[in-house]
C-alpha positions in Angstrom: -0.1 -34.6 35.3 2.6 -31.9 35.5 3.8 -32.6 31.9 0.3 -32.6 30.7 -0.5 -29.3 32.4 2.6 -27.7 31.0 1.8 -28.7 27.4 -1.7 -27.1 27.7 -0.2 -23.8 29.0 -1.3 -21.6 31.8 -1.7 -18.0 32.8 2.0 -18.0 33.8 3.0 -18.7 30.2 1.5 -15.4 28.9 2.9 -11.9 29.1 0.6 -8.9 29.5 1.6 -6.4 26.9 -1.0 -3.7 27.3 -4.1 -3.0 29.4 -7.3 -1.3 28.2 -8.7 1.7 30.1 -10.9 1.4 33.2 -14.4 2.7 33.4 -17.3 2.7 35.9 -19.4 -0.4 35.7 -22.5 1.6 36.5 -23.1 5.4 36.4 -23.5 5.5 40.2 -21.1 2.7 41.1 -17.6 2.9 42.5 -16.6 -0.4 40.8 -14.1 0.1 38.0 -13.8 -2.5 35.2 -11.6 -2.7 32.2 -12.9 -2.0 28.7 -13.5 -5.2 26.7 -11.5 -5.7 23.5 -13.8 -5.8 20.5 -11.3 -6.4 17.8 -7.7 -7.5 17.4 -5.3 -7.7 14.5 -1.6 -8.5 14.3 0.6 -7.2 11.5 4.1 -5.6 11.9 2.4 -3.9 14.9 -0.5 -4.9 17.2 -3.9 -3.3 16.6 -6.9 -3.5 18.9 -10.2 -1.8 19.6 -12.5 -1.3 22.6 -16.0 0.1 22.4 -14.7 3.6 22.0 -11.1 3.5 20.8 -8.7 2.0 18.2 -5.0 1.8 19.2 -1.8 0.4 17.8 1.5 -0.5 19.5 4.6 -2.7 19.1 3.4 -6.3 19.1 6.1 -7.4 21.5 5.4 -4.7 24.1 8.8 -3.0 23.3 9.6 0.7 23.5 8.0 1.0 26.9 4.6 -0.1 25.6 4.2 3.2 23.6 0.7 3.3 22.0 -0.7 5.3 19.1 -4.4 6.3 19.5 -5.8 5.9 15.9 -9.4 6.7 16.8 -10.5 8.1 20.2 -13.9 8.4 21.9 -14.3 12.1 21.0 -13.5 11.5 17.3 -15.8 8.5 17.2 -18.8 10.4 18.7 -18.2 13.3 16.3 -18.4 10.8 13.4 -21.4 8.7 14.5 -23.0 10.3 17.6 -23.0 9.7 21.3 -24.3 6.1 21.1 -21.6 4.9 18.7 -19.6 1.8 19.6 -16.9 -0.1 17.7 -17.8 -3.7 16.8 -14.7 -5.0 15.1 -11.5 -3.9 13.2 -9.4 -5.4 10.4 -6.0 -4.2 9.2 -4.5 -4.4 5.7 -1.6 -6.8 5.2 0.9 -3.9 5.0 -0.4 -2.4 8.2 -1.2 1.0 6.6 -5.0 0.9 6.6 -7.4 0.1 9.5 -11.0 -0.9 8.7 -13.5 -0.1 11.5 -17.1 -1.3 12.0 -19.1 1.2 14.0 -22.6 0.6 15.4 -24.9 3.5 16.0 -27.7 2.7 18.5 -29.7 5.8 17.7 -32.9 6.0 15.7 -31.3 4.5 12.6 -29.8 1.4 14.4 -27.2 1.1 11.6 -23.6 0.1 11.2 -21.0 2.0 9.2 -17.6 1.0 7.9 -14.6 3.4 8.0 -11.2 3.1 6.5 -8.5 5.0 8.4 -4.8 5.4 8.0 -2.8 3.7 10.8 -1.6 6.9 12.5 -2.5 9.5 15.1 -5.5 11.6 14.2 -6.7 9.2 11.5 -10.3 10.3 11.6 -9.5 13.5 9.8 -8.3 11.5 6.7 -10.7 8.6 7.0 -13.1 7.4 4.3 -16.6 6.3 5.2 -18.5 3.8 3.1 -21.7 5.6 2.1 -23.7 2.3 2.3 -25.1 1.8 5.8 -25.7 -1.7 7.1 -29.1 -2.1 8.7 -27.9 -5.1 10.8 -25.3 -5.1 13.5 -21.9 -6.2 12.2 -20.5 -9.5 13.6 -17.0 -9.3 12.1 -14.7 -7.9 9.3 -12.2 -9.9 7.4 -9.8 -9.2 4.5 -9.5 -11.8 1.8 -6.7 -12.6 -0.6 -8.6 -11.3 -3.6 -8.5 -7.6 -2.5 -12.0 -7.5 -0.8 -13.2 -6.7 2.6 -15.9 -9.2 3.9 -18.5 -7.8 6.2 -20.6 -10.3 8.2 -23.9 -9.6 10.0 -26.1 -12.1 11.7 -27.9 -12.9 8.5 -25.7 -11.7 5.6 -22.2 -11.5 4.3 -21.2 -8.7 1.9 -17.9 -7.9 0.1 -16.5 -4.5 -0.7 -13.3 -3.4 -2.4 -10.3 -3.0 -0.2 -9.3 -0.2 -0.2 -12.7 1.3 -1.0 -13.9 4.7 -2.1 -16.8 6.5 -0.5 -19.3 5.5 -3.2 -18.4 1.8 -3.5 -21.4 -0.4 -3.0 -20.9 -3.7 -1.1 -22.1 -6.8 -2.9 -24.3 -9.4 -1.1 -22.6 -12.8 -1.4 -24.5 -14.8 1.3 -27.9 -14.5 2.9 -29.8 -16.6 5.5 -33.6 -16.8 5.6 -34.4 -15.6 9.1 -34.9 -18.5 11.4 -34.7 -18.8 15.1 -31.7 -21.3 15.1 -29.7 -19.8 12.2 -27.3 -16.9 12.6 -23.9 -16.0 11.3 -21.7 -16.0 14.4 -18.3 -15.4 12.9 -16.3 -15.3 9.7 -12.7 -15.3 8.6 -11.1 -15.0 5.2 -7.6 -16.4 4.6 -5.1 -13.8 3.4 -2.6 -15.4 1.1 0.4 -13.4 0.4 1.8 -13.5 -3.2 5.1 -15.0 -4.1 8.2 -12.8 -3.8 10.7 -12.7 -6.5 13.7 -15.0 -5.8 17.1 -14.6 -7.6 20.3 -16.6 -7.6 23.7 -15.2 -6.5 25.8 -13.1 -8.9 27.8 -15.3 -11.4 30.6 -14.4 -13.8 29.6 -14.0 -17.5 32.3 -14.6 -20.0 36.0 -13.9 -19.3 37.9 -10.9 -17.9 38.2 -8.1 -20.4 42.0 -7.8 -19.9 44.8 -10.4 -19.3 46.7 -7.9 -17.0 46.7 -4.3 -16.0 43.1 -4.4 -14.6 40.1 -5.7 -16.4 36.4 -6.2 -15.6 34.2 -9.2 -15.3 30.5 -8.8 -16.0 28.3 -10.6 -13.4 24.5 -11.2 -13.5 22.0 -13.1 -11.5 19.2 -15.3 -12.8 15.5 -15.0 -11.7 14.5 -18.2 -10.0 10.9 -17.3 -9.1 8.9 -14.4 -10.7 6.9 -12.2 -8.4 3.2 -12.7 -8.5 -0.1 -11.8 -6.7 1.4 -8.7 -5.0 4.7 -10.3 -3.9 7.9 -8.3 -3.6 9.5 -7.4 -7.0 13.0 -8.6 -8.0 15.9 -6.6 -6.4 18.1 -4.3 -8.5 20.6 -4.3 -10.0 20.4 -7.6 -11.7 23.9 -7.2 -13.1 27.2 -5.7 -11.9 30.9 -5.6 -12.7 34.0 -6.6 -10.7 37.7 -6.0 -11.1 39.9 -8.8 -12.4 43.5 -9.4 -13.5 44.7 -6.4 -11.6 48.4 -7.3 -11.7 50.8 -5.1 -13.7 51.6 -6.2 -17.2 55.3 -7.1 -17.8 57.3 -4.2 -19.4 58.6 -6.3 -22.4 55.5 -8.3 -22.9 54.3 -9.0 -26.4 50.7 -9.4 -27.4 49.7 -12.4 -29.5 49.4 -11.5 -33.2 47.8 -13.7 -35.9 47.9 -13.4 -39.6 45.1 -13.1 -42.1 
């Protein structure tokens, strides 16, 4: 039983990296409860959202757990009003853009999508998709084809990623409303492109001099070409190295041939 329990893991196996803020469970209550996490993404850094904030921090809890507040409660309410709440987040593969789904429980009962830079004070530079979703958003997911997928209980839309303010999401899936049919979640697989791969430098030809210091030309061959957004080939692809650096004999004669 002990081995079986160990293989399944336990609370002791995990390490708490960060904690969400505490708030009053009820307006007139003295009970403090932590904010629930509404979205989570892992890139080179760790990104997460609560109802009112989006933060990022080192994914291993290093650097004293230093956090960057990408979007705070005040900025969120200035964007979408007092009733605004964050439903989900998604982060680009390079970790530079954060996509945020925000629900407004006001008269419009709509959801909006924001694209924010992953840094402090991001709301000042954010882009809001003009199209408003009339249903609450279930989840956001980035696909390998450069699109952001937006799932609601009855539909799935796709929008360019990154998007401009006037881009219009395209409906790619719809359910006829039925009591037992709802979209409850969605994930798109992000496939990274192939990086360029090169061989080690190899000599080409012979040394330019037999003594007194010459040069070899070296180059490296491309083994795999970069594709689908992979890293390009490194530079340089050729270089030179010294060869035959010994001094030439004083009375040496060069070879001479006739016509």
